[in-house]
C-alpha positions in Angstrom: 3.1 -4.4 -6.5 -1.1 -5.0 -5.6 -0.7 -9.5 -6.5 3.1 -9.3 -3.8 0.9 -7.0 -1.4 -1.9 -9.5 -1.0 0.1 -12.5 -1.1 1.6 -11.2 1.9 -1.4 -10.4 3.7 -4.2 -7.7 4.2 -3.8 -4.7 2.2 -6.2 -2.0 1.2 -5.4 -1.4 -2.2 -5.9 2.4 -3.9 -5.9 4.1 -6.8 -4.0 7.2 -7.4 -7.6 9.1 -8.0 -9.2 7.6 -4.8 -5.9 9.1 -2.6 -6.1 12.5 -4.5 -9.7 12.0 -3.3 -9.1 11.2 0.1 -6.3 13.6 0.9 -3.8 11.0 1.2 -1.8 11.5 -2.0 1.7 12.5 -2.5 2.8 10.7 -5.2 0.4 9.7 -9.0 0.5 6.2 -7.9 -1.8 3.6 -7.0 -0.9 2.4 -3.4 -1.0 -0.6 -0.7 -1.7 0.5 2.8 -2.0 -2.2 5.4 -4.7 -2.1 7.7 -2.2 -2.0 11.1 -1.4 1.6 9.2 -4.8 3.0 8.5 -7.0 4.8 11.0 -10.9 6.0 10.8 -11.8 8.9 13.1 -15.8 10.3 13.2 -14.4 13.5 12.1 -17.6 16.3 10.4 -15.0 17.3 8.0 -13.8 13.9 6.6 -14.5 12.9 2.8 -16.4 10.1 3.8 -19.2 8.4 5.4 -19.5 5.2 7.1 -22.0 2.8 4.9 -21.4 -0.6 7.5 -18.2 -1.3 9.4 -17.8 -4.9 11.2 -15.7 -6.0 13.2 -13.0 -8.9 11.5 -10.5 -10.1 14.5 -8.2 -7.5 15.6 -9.4 -5.5 12.7 -12.5 -3.6 11.4 -13.5 -4.0 8.2 -15.9 -0.5 6.8 -17.9 -0.1 4.0 -17.0 3.7 3.1 -18.9 6.3 0.4 -16.7 9.4 -0.3 -18.8 12.1 0.0 -18.0 14.7 -3.1 -17.1 11.9 -5.8 -19.9 9.3 -4.7 -17.4 6.1 -5.0 -17.5 3.3 -2.5 -14.3 1.6 -0.8 -14.1 -1.2 1.8 -11.1 -1.1 4.0 -9.8 -3.2 6.8 -8.4 -0.8 9.6 -7.6 -1.1 13.3 -10.7 0.2 15.6 -11.0 -0.6 19.0 -15.2 -0.3 18.4 -17.5 -0.6 15.3 -18.4 2.9 13.4 -21.8 3.4 13.2 -24.0 4.1 9.5 -23.5 7.7 8.6 -20.6 8.3 10.9 -18.5 10.9 8.8 -15.2 10.0 9.2 -11.6 11.1 8.1 -8.7 8.3 7.0 -5.4 8.7 8.2 -1.7 6.6 7.8 0.1 6.1 10.5 4.0 6.1 10.0 6.0 3.2 10.7 8.1 3.8 13.2 12.4 4.3 13.2 
């Protein structure tokens, strides 16, 4: 549930449609993903392009636009450097270690 996820700290909330468009959907439902599990990587075959990116403590906060569908997303993710505008990126979700 979105309210519970936000109560516990920063979370990226994606609709089922957004997840499908991003190539991350395994079930047809909305999903919250914690910033420490989300990684943006430069990729010419990525689904999104960076609009702007700002450091936010340990994380980066990045505004993206989906290349095909045109929707915009704000994501909080791990990152060692700020991504430049117009950089194509792919989004990946890291597994939680066993």
